[in-house]
N, C-alpha and C positions, 0 to 999 in steps of 0.2 A: 601383577601385584593387585590384590583386592583389599578393600577396607570397608568399614561400616560408615556410610555417609549419612549425614543428618539433613533431613528435608523438612520444609514447612510448606504444605500444599493447601491451597484454598479449597474448602469443601462447602457446598451450599447450592442454592438455586436462586430464582428471582425474588424469593421472599426473604433472603438473607443467608448468612453463613459465617464461617470463621476459618482461620488458619489452623490446620492440624499438624502435629509433629510426628515424624516417622524416622525410624532408623532402618536403612536398607543397604544391602550389599552393592558395592560399586566395583566394577572390574576395569582393568586397563583397556583403553581405547574406546570406552563407551561414551555415548551422548546422553543428554538428560532424558530423552524419550526412552532409551533403553532402561533407565532406572525406573521411570514411571511404569513401564510395562512389567518390570519385576515387582514393583509395588502392587500392581493390579493382581499379579499371579500369586503373590504370597500373603498379602495382608488386606487389600481393599479391592475386591473384585467389582465393586460398584463404582469405582472411580471413573468419571467420565472425562475422556480426553480425545480430541479429534485428531486423526492422522490418516495418512494414506500411503505415500510413496516411500517415506523414510530416506529420501535422497535429496531433499532440498529443492524439489522441482514442482510439487503440487501446491504448496502454500497452505496446507491444511492445519499444520500443528503450531500455528501462531499462538503465543502466550507471552507472559512477562516473567522474566527470570531476574530476581533481585531488582525488580522495578524497571528493567529495560526490555522493550519489545524485541523478541527474538523467535526464531524457529527452534522448537524443542529438538528436532532431529539434526540441527547443524550447530548446536551448542555443546562442545565437548566438555566432559567432566574434568579434563586435564587443566582447564582454565581456572578451576577452583582448587583450593588447598583441602586436604583431607579433614582439616579441622573446621572448615567453613560450614555454616548452615545455609543451604541453598533454598531460597524462597521462590516458589512457583505459583503464579496467580493468573487468572484469565485476563484477556485484553480489557483494559479499563474503559475504553471509549464505547464499547458495545454492551448491550444488556446480557446478563448472564442467563444461560439456560440451565446448566448444571455443572458444578465443579469448574473445570477449565474450558468448557465449551460455551461460546458466546453466540448471540444472534447477530450475524453479519448481513442480514437482509438489506440494511441501509445501503450497503455498497452496490447490491444488484439493482436496487431502485435507481440509484444515481447512474449506473451504467446504461440503463434504458433511456435516460434523458439525453444521452449524447447521440446526435444523428449519425447514422452509419456512413461509411465511405461513399463518396459521391463522385463517380468518374465523369469525364466529359460526355455530353449528350451525343449519342450516336456511336460511341465507342463500345464495342461488344467485348465480353470476356475473351481473352486469347489475343486481343489486339493491343493490349497494354504494352507500351514501349517506354522504358525509363533508363537513363544513364545511371550507373552505379553511384557516381558521385552525388547524384540528386537523392538517392535512396538512403545513403548512409546516415544522414543527419537524424532521421526519425527511426532508423533501424534499431538503435539502442533501446528504445522504449518497448520494443517487442519482446524483450527479455523478461518483462514483468510476469511473475507467477501468481499474482493476485493473492498474496499472503495477507494483505491489508495492514501490514505493520506500519507503513507510512501513514495510513488513515488513523491508526491507533495512536501514534505518537504526535500527530498534528494537534497542537494545543488549541487551534481555532475551534475544533469540535471536541477535543478531549476535555477541555476546561469550560466549554460553553455549549452545552447541549442544545441551546436555543438556536445555534447557528446552523444546525444540520439541514434545515429546510432550504436555506439559501446558499449553502456552501457544499460543493461536491467533493472537496478534499484533493490532496495531491495526486492520488492514483488516477482520478478521472479528469483532472486538469491536464495531466500528462497525456491522457488519451486524446483530449482535444488538441493538444500541441502536436501529437503524432500525426493526426489527420490534417491539421493546418499546414504542416511541413511536408506532407506527402506530395510528390511531384505531379500526381494525377488527380488529386482531390480538388474539386472546383468550388466546394461550398465555402462561404465566407464565415469562418468560425470565430473571428476576433470579437464581434459584438456579443456573441453568446457566452464566450469565456468570461467576460466581465459581468454581463447582466444576468445570465441564467445560471452560471456555475460559480459565481462569487470569487473570481480571481483577485479582486481588490482586497479581499479579507486576508489573503496570504501576505505575511510580512517577512518572507524569505529567511527564516532562521536556520534553514537547512537540516532541521531535525529529521525530516522525512528521508533525506539522502543518507543520513548517518545510520539509519536502521535498515536500509534496503539490503536484503541478502544477495541480490544480484549486482550490487555495486552501481546501479543506475544513478547518474547525476541528475536527479529529478529537479532540483532547484536551479542549478546552473544551465542545464541544457533544455529544460522544458518550461518551467515557471517564469524564469527571468526573461527568456526570449518572448514569451507570450505577453508579459507585462510591457515589454518594449514595443510590441506591435500595437497594443492598446494605446500606449502613450503617443506613438507616432500618429495613429489614426485620430486621436482626440486633440492633440496639442501641437503637432508639427505643422507650421503654416504652409510649407511646401506640399506636404501630403494633402492637406485640406484643399489647397488650390488645385492640385492635380485631380482630385476626386470631383471637385466642383466643375472643372472644365469637362471632365469625362461625362458627367451627368448631363450637362447642357448639350454636349454633342450628341448624346444618346437621345 
């Protein structure tokens, strides 16, 4: 079954733009990206939309649909009624380049600020030995496809652009947590999480978890455990005493 769907798509660039109304054919089983491709083919060949795999694994086609951060290729048209007007806009947190394409270079800059995996000194590649039970806790975070929807929906940067310099956002705080929980990573990442990546600015509203297309429990399994480690380091008297004794022995 097909029908004529009504869409409002943001058109413009860094200098400004507006929502444009379109009527385009929608077929059974299609996703929003299918409809946008038909729109490009039949009415607006200059419509800019970023995509790659169309399978929910590359993270390229991130946008906002009816105000909610989503992947265009994973949002089925069946979730809308034929009478609905579907509004598609670019991710609000990042600067617009053109139409639905945004400049996400902020995320790559933050990625470079996270020190890489640091194995024990003298342990060569191929000599890593880990029990599966020790791997599993951080393994969940490896599912991230870097769609940056969690970065887009995080109101710490979404509503306060001035925070971007001091706050890495949930995706890269999760990366810090992944390395901190890695059984062979010996770097002390707790101070950096708070001081360099702005963990204290996160108020755990779980909005990042809600939009993650991979179902990663970013808040519960990464951000809260890192906050607990920071709190233990700073305020737990037994932890403070143990670290003081270790330093004196050293």
